[in-house]
BAKOL-57083 format. One record per residue: residue number from 1; residue in one letter; x, z, y of N, C-alpha, C, O in turn. Coordinates in nm, 3 decimals, padded with zeros to 5 digits. Layout:
<recs>
{num NUM residu A n_px X n_pz Z n_py Y ca_px X ca_pz Z ca_py Y c_px X c_pz Z c_py Y o_px X o_pz Z o_py Y}
...
</recs>
This chain:
<recs>
{num 1 residu M n_px 00.084 n_pz 00.000 n_py -00.119 ca_px 00.000 ca_pz 00.000 ca_py 00.000 c_px 00.088 c_pz 00.000 c_py 00.124 o_px 00.198 o_pz 00.054 o_py 00.125}
{num 2 residu L n_px 00.036 n_pz -00.061 n_py 00.228 ca_px 00.100 ca_pz -00.061 ca_py 00.358 c_px 00.003 c_pz 00.003 c_py 00.456 o_px -00.115 o_pz -00.032 o_py 00.460}
{num 3 residu Y n_px 00.054 n_pz 00.096 n_py 00.537 ca_px -00.028 ca_pz 00.164 ca_py 00.636 c_px 00.041 c_pz 00.158 c_py 00.772 o_px 00.164 o_pz 00.164 o_py 00.781}
{num 4 residu I n_px -00.039 n_pz 00.146 n_py 00.877 ca_px 00.007 ca_pz 00.172 ca_py 01.013 c_px -00.076 c_pz 00.290 c_py 01.061 o_px -00.199 o_pz 00.286 o_py 01.058}
{num 5 residu K n_px -00.005 n_pz 00.396 n_py 01.106 ca_px -00.072 ca_pz 00.520 ca_py 01.145 c_px -00.035 c_pz 00.556 c_py 01.288 o_px 00.074 o_pz 00.525 o_py 01.335}
{num 6 residu D n_px -00.129 n_pz 00.623 n_py 01.358 ca_px -00.096 ca_pz 00.672 ca_py 01.491 c_px -00.024 c_pz 00.806 c_py 01.478 o_px 00.002 o_pz 00.853 o_py 01.367}
{num 7 residu E n_px 00.008 n_pz 00.868 n_py 01.593 ca_px 00.092 ca_pz 00.988 ca_py 01.587 c_px 00.023 c_pz 01.110 c_py 01.528 o_px 00.090 o_pz 01.208 o_py 01.496}
{num 8 residu V n_px -00.108 n_pz 01.108 n_py 01.513 ca_px -00.178 ca_pz 01.220 ca_py 01.447 c_px -00.204 c_pz 01.190 c_py 01.300 o_px -00.266 o_pz 01.270 o_py 01.230}
{num 9 residu G n_px -00.157 n_pz 01.072 n_py 01.253 ca_px -00.172 ca_pz 01.038 ca_py 01.112 c_px -00.295 c_pz 00.959 c_py 01.077 o_px -00.320 o_pz 00.931 o_py 00.960}
{num 10 residu R n_px -00.374 n_pz 00.921 n_py 01.178 ca_px -00.494 ca_pz 00.841 ca_py 01.154 c_px -00.454 c_pz 00.700 c_py 01.112 o_px -00.371 o_pz 00.638 o_py 01.179}
{num 11 residu I n_px -00.510 n_pz 00.649 n_py 01.005 ca_px -00.478 ca_pz 00.516 ca_py 00.954 c_px -00.548 c_pz 00.411 c_py 01.040 o_px -00.671 o_pz 00.408 o_py 01.048}
{num 12 residu L n_px -00.468 n_pz 00.325 n_py 01.104 ca_px -00.521 ca_pz 00.219 ca_py 01.188 c_px -00.529 c_pz 00.086 c_py 01.114 o_px -00.609 o_pz -00.001 o_py 01.149}
{num 13 residu Y n_px -00.447 n_pz 00.072 n_py 01.010 ca_px -00.443 ca_pz -00.051 ca_py 00.932 c_px -00.396 c_pz -00.017 c_py 00.792 o_px -00.306 o_pz 00.065 o_py 00.776}
{num 14 residu D n_px -00.456 n_pz -00.077 n_py 00.692 ca_px -00.406 ca_pz -00.063 ca_py 00.556 c_px -00.423 c_pz -00.194 c_py 00.482 o_px -00.515 o_pz -00.272 o_py 00.510}
{num 15 residu E n_px -00.334 n_pz -00.217 n_py 00.390 ca_px -00.337 ca_pz -00.340 ca_py 00.311 c_px -00.269 c_pz -00.314 c_py 00.177 o_px -00.163 o_pz -00.253 o_py 00.170}
{num 16 residu A n_px -00.332 n_pz -00.361 n_py 00.072 ca_px -00.271 ca_pz -00.350 ca_py -00.061 c_px -00.166 c_pz -00.460 c_py -00.073 o_px -00.190 o_pz -00.576 o_py -00.040}
{num 17 residu I n_px -00.048 n_pz -00.421 n_py -00.120 ca_px 00.058 ca_pz -00.519 ca_py -00.144 c_px 00.104 c_pz -00.506 c_py -00.288 o_px 00.100 o_pz -00.398 o_py -00.348}
{num 18 residu G n_px 00.147 n_pz -00.617 n_py -00.343 ca_px 00.190 ca_pz -00.619 ca_py -00.483 c_px 00.314 c_pz -00.535 c_py -00.506 o_px 00.397 o_pz -00.518 o_py -00.416}
{num 19 residu R n_px 00.325 n_pz -00.485 n_py -00.623 ca_px 00.435 ca_pz -00.395 ca_py -00.656 c_px 00.570 c_pz -00.466 c_py -00.661 o_px 00.670 o_pz -00.410 o_py -00.616}
{num 20 residu N n_px 00.574 n_pz -00.587 n_py -00.713 ca_px 00.702 ca_pz -00.655 ca_py -00.732 c_px 00.716 c_pz -00.781 c_py -00.647 o_px 00.800 o_pz -00.867 o_py -00.675}
{num 21 residu E n_px 00.634 n_pz -00.793 n_py -00.543 ca_px 00.641 ca_pz -00.913 ca_py -00.462 c_px 00.715 c_pz -00.888 c_py -00.331 o_px 00.719 o_pz -00.776 o_py -00.281}
{num 22 residu T n_px 00.774 n_pz -00.995 n_py -00.277 ca_px 00.835 ca_pz -00.988 ca_py -00.145 c_px 00.723 c_pz -00.998 c_py -00.043 o_px 00.633 o_pz -01.081 o_py -00.056}
{num 23 residu Y n_px 00.729 n_pz -00.913 n_py 00.059 ca_px 00.621 ca_pz -00.907 ca_py 00.157 c_px 00.675 c_pz -00.940 c_py 00.295 o_px 00.778 o_pz -00.887 o_py 00.335}
{num 24 residu S n_px 00.606 n_pz -01.026 n_py 00.366 ca_px 00.644 ca_pz -01.062 ca_py 00.502 c_px 00.517 c_pz -01.083 c_py 00.582 o_px 00.425 o_pz -01.152 o_py 00.538}
{num 25 residu K n_px 00.512 n_pz -01.023 n_py 00.702 ca_px 00.393 ca_pz -01.038 ca_py 00.785 c_px 00.431 c_pz -01.009 c_py 00.930 o_px 00.514 o_pz -00.923 o_py 00.957}
{num 26 residu I n_px 00.369 n_pz -01.081 n_py 01.021 ca_px 00.385 ca_pz -01.054 ca_py 01.164 c_px 00.259 c_pz -00.983 c_py 01.211 o_px 00.148 o_pz -01.032 o_py 01.189}
{num 27 residu F n_px 00.276 n_pz -00.869 n_py 01.274 ca_px 00.163 ca_pz -00.790 ca_py 01.322 c_px 00.146 c_pz -00.809 c_py 01.472 o_px 00.245 o_pz -00.810 o_py 01.546}
{num 28 residu D n_px 00.023 n_pz -00.824 n_py 01.517 ca_px -00.008 ca_pz -00.828 ca_py 01.659 c_px -00.043 c_pz -00.685 c_py 01.701 o_px -00.150 o_pz -00.635 o_py 01.668}
{num 29 residu L n_px 00.049 n_pz -00.621 n_py 01.771 ca_px 00.029 ca_pz -00.482 ca_py 01.812 c_px -00.017 c_pz -00.471 c_py 01.956 o_px -00.013 o_pz -00.362 o_py 02.014}
{num 30 residu S n_px -00.062 n_pz -00.581 n_py 02.015 ca_px -00.099 ca_pz -00.583 ca_py 02.157 c_px -00.221 c_pz -00.497 c_py 02.188 o_px -00.241 o_pz -00.460 o_py 02.304}
{num 31 residu T n_px -00.301 n_pz -00.466 n_py 02.089 ca_px -00.421 ca_pz -00.384 ca_py 02.114 c_px -00.392 c_pz -00.234 c_py 02.104 o_px -00.478 o_pz -00.152 o_py 02.134}
{num 32 residu L n_px -00.271 n_pz -00.198 n_py 02.061 ca_px -00.237 ca_pz -00.056 ca_py 02.051 c_px -00.202 c_pz -00.001 c_py 02.188 o_px -00.134 o_pz -00.067 o_py 02.267}
{num 33 residu I n_px -00.248 n_pz 00.120 n_py 02.217 ca_px -00.211 ca_pz 00.185 ca_py 02.342 c_px -00.069 c_pz 00.239 c_py 02.329 o_px -00.019 o_pz 00.258 o_py 02.218}
{num 34 residu D n_px -00.004 n_pz 00.265 n_py 02.441 ca_px 00.131 ca_pz 00.321 ca_py 02.439 c_px 00.131 c_pz 00.451 c_py 02.358 o_px 00.042 o_pz 00.534 o_py 02.374}
{num 35 residu G n_px 00.231 n_pz 00.466 n_py 02.273 ca_px 00.241 ca_pz 00.587 ca_py 02.194 c_px 00.333 c_pz 00.569 c_py 02.074 o_px 00.399 o_pz 00.466 o_py 02.059}
{num 36 residu K n_px 00.336 n_pz 00.671 n_py 01.991 ca_px 00.421 ca_pz 00.674 ca_py 01.872 c_px 00.337 c_pz 00.639 c_py 01.750 o_px 00.224 o_pz 00.685 o_py 01.735}
{num 37 residu Y n_px 00.393 n_pz 00.557 n_py 01.663 ca_px 00.324 ca_pz 00.510 ca_py 01.544 c_px 00.420 c_pz 00.513 c_py 01.425 o_px 00.541 o_pz 00.531 o_py 01.442}
{num 38 residu T n_px 00.364 n_pz 00.496 n_py 01.307 ca_px 00.444 ca_pz 00.493 ca_py 01.184 c_px 00.394 c_pz 00.380 c_py 01.096 o_px 00.274 o_pz 00.357 o_py 01.083}
{num 39 residu I n_px 00.488 n_pz 00.309 n_py 01.037 ca_px 00.453 ca_pz 00.213 ca_py 00.933 c_px 00.502 c_pz 00.273 c_py 00.801 o_px 00.616 o_pz 00.319 o_py 00.792}
{num 40 residu E n_px 00.415 n_pz 00.272 n_py 00.702 ca_px 00.447 ca_pz 00.333 ca_py 00.572 c_px 00.416 c_pz 00.235 c_py 00.461 o_px 00.309 o_pz 00.174 o_py 00.457}
{num 41 residu I n_px 00.511 n_pz 00.221 n_py 00.371 ca_px 00.493 ca_pz 00.136 ca_py 00.254 c_px 00.509 c_pz 00.223 c_py 00.131 o_px 00.611 o_pz 00.291 o_py 00.114}
{num 42 residu S n_px 00.409 n_pz 00.221 n_py 00.045 ca_px 00.413 ca_pz 00.298 ca_py -00.079 c_px 00.403 c_pz 00.203 c_py -00.197 o_px 00.314 o_pz 00.119 o_py -00.203}
{num 43 residu R n_px 00.497 n_pz 00.217 n_py -00.288 ca_px 00.497 ca_pz 00.138 ca_py -00.412 c_px 00.528 c_pz 00.233 c_py -00.527 o_px 00.643 o_pz 00.273 o_py -00.548}
{num 44 residu G n_px 00.425 n_pz 00.269 n_py -00.599 ca_px 00.444 ca_pz 00.365 ca_py -00.708 c_px 00.489 c_pz 00.499 c_py -00.651 o_px 00.422 o_pz 00.555 o_py -00.565}
{num 45 residu K n_px 00.602 n_pz 00.549 n_py -00.699 ca_px 00.656 ca_pz 00.677 ca_py -00.651 c_px 00.743 c_pz 00.661 c_py -00.527 o_px 00.779 o_pz 00.761 o_py -00.464}
{num 46 residu E n_px 00.777 n_pz 00.538 n_py -00.493 ca_px 00.863 ca_pz 00.512 ca_py -00.377 c_px 00.779 c_pz 00.503 c_py -00.249 o_px 00.674 o_pz 00.439 o_py -00.247}
{num 47 residu R n_px 00.827 n_pz 00.568 n_py -00.142 ca_px 00.759 ca_pz 00.563 ca_py -00.013 c_px 00.864 c_pz 00.544 c_py 00.097 o_px 00.961 o_pz 00.619 o_py 00.104}
{num 48 residu I n_px 00.842 n_pz 00.445 n_py 00.181 ca_px 00.930 ca_pz 00.418 ca_py 00.294 c_px 00.847 c_pz 00.437 c_py 00.420 o_px 00.740 o_pz 00.377 o_py 00.434}
{num 49 residu T n_px 00.896 n_pz 00.520 n_py 00.512 ca_px 00.826 ca_pz 00.547 ca_py 00.637 c_px 00.920 c_pz 00.518 c_py 00.753 o_px 01.033 o_pz 00.567 o_py 00.756}
{num 50 residu K n_px 00.874 n_pz 00.436 n_py 00.848 ca_px 00.953 ca_pz 00.400 ca_py 00.966 c_px 00.870 c_pz 00.423 c_py 01.092 o_px 00.762 o_pz 00.366 o_py 01.107}
{num 51 residu P n_px 00.920 n_pz 00.508 n_py 01.182 ca_px 00.848 ca_pz 00.528 ca_py 01.309 c_px 00.878 c_pz 00.415 c_py 01.407 o_px 00.984 o_pz 00.353 o_py 01.401}
{num 52 residu F n_px 00.783 n_pz 00.389 n_py 01.498 ca_px 00.808 ca_pz 00.295 ca_py 01.607 c_px 00.726 c_pz 00.337 c_py 01.728 o_px 00.629 o_pz 00.412 o_py 01.716}
{num 53 residu V n_px 00.765 n_pz 00.287 n_py 01.844 ca_px 00.701 ca_pz 00.324 ca_py 01.970 c_px 00.647 c_pz 00.198 c_py 02.036 o_px 00.715 o_pz 00.096 o_py 02.042}
{num 54 residu V n_px 00.525 n_pz 00.208 n_py 02.087 ca_px 00.468 ca_pz 00.101 ca_py 02.169 c_px 00.472 c_pz 00.150 c_py 02.313 o_px 00.417 o_pz 00.255 o_py 02.346}
{num 55 residu A n_px 00.539 n_pz 00.074 n_py 02.399 ca_px 00.551 ca_pz 00.113 ca_py 02.540 c_px 00.534 c_pz -00.010 c_py 02.628 o_px 00.601 o_pz -00.112 o_py 02.609}
{num 56 residu T n_px 00.443 n_pz 00.000 n_py 02.723 ca_px 00.420 ca_pz -00.109 ca_py 02.817 c_px 00.526 c_pz -00.102 c_py 02.926 o_px 00.552 o_pz 00.005 o_py 02.981}
{num 57 residu Q n_px 00.586 n_pz -00.215 n_py 02.956 ca_px 00.685 ca_pz -00.221 ca_py 03.063 c_px 00.621 c_pz -00.289 c_py 03.183 o_px 00.558 o_pz -00.394 o_py 03.172}
{num 58 residu T n_px 00.638 n_pz -00.227 n_py 03.298 ca_px 00.585 ca_pz -00.283 ca_py 03.421 c_px 00.701 c_pz -00.339 c_py 03.502 o_px 00.801 o_pz -00.272 o_py 03.524}
{num 59 residu Y n_px 00.686 n_pz -00.462 n_py 03.546 ca_px 00.787 ca_pz -00.526 ca_py 03.629 c_px 00.734 c_pz -00.537 c_py 03.771 o_px 00.621 o_pz -00.583 o_py 03.793}
{num 60 residu R n_px 00.813 n_pz -00.495 n_py 03.866 ca_px 00.773 ca_pz -00.503 ca_py 04.006 c_px 00.881 c_pz -00.577 c_py 04.084 o_px 01.000 o_pz -00.565 o_py 04.054}
{num 61 residu S n_px 00.839 n_pz -00.652 n_py 04.181 ca_px 00.935 ca_pz -00.725 ca_py 04.264 c_px 00.898 c_pz -00.711 c_py 04.410 o_px 00.782 o_pz -00.686 o_py 04.445}
{num 62 residu V n_px 00.997 n_pz -00.728 n_py 04.494 ca_px 00.977 ca_pz -00.722 ca_py 04.638 c_px 01.026 c_pz -00.854 c_py 04.695 o_px 01.137 o_pz -00.897 o_py 04.665}
{num 63 residu N n_px 00.944 n_pz -00.918 n_py 04.778 ca_px 00.983 ca_pz -01.041 ca_py 04.846 c_px 00.999 c_pz -01.009 c_py 04.994 o_px 00.906 o_pz -00.959 o_py 05.058}
{num 64 residu L n_px 01.116 n_pz -01.036 n_py 05.048 ca_px 01.141 ca_pz -01.014 ca_py 05.189 c_px 01.120 c_pz -01.146 c_py 05.265 o_px 01.167 o_pz -01.252 o_py 05.223}
{num 65 residu I n_px 01.049 n_pz -01.135 n_py 05.375 ca_px 01.020 ca_pz -01.255 ca_py 05.455 c_px 01.100 c_pz -01.243 c_py 05.585 o_px 01.084 o_pz -01.146 o_py 05.660}
{num 66 residu A n_px 01.184 n_pz -01.339 n_py 05.609 ca_px 01.265 ca_pz -01.339 ca_py 05.732 c_px 01.180 c_pz -01.391 c_py 05.847 o_px 01.105 o_pz -01.487 o_py 05.832}
{num 67 residu D n_px 01.193 n_pz -01.326 n_py 05.964 ca_px 01.121 ca_pz -01.372 ca_py 06.086 c_px 01.198 c_pz -01.480 c_py 06.157 o_px 01.154 o_pz -01.530 o_py 06.260}
</recs>
């Protein structure tokens, strides 16, 4: 199984994946609010957990106008 969880452990996404297959997927995380998340992959007794952070970056610019 593959899970994406928020920082309180609530499951936001889950998907069954094969035990002996190679898995590749691109996730669109644009709907997630800024915060800490975890991706977890469980295969039998093996469990891999990787934390990640979603953070919005704001870019600001200043234009100077000469008189």
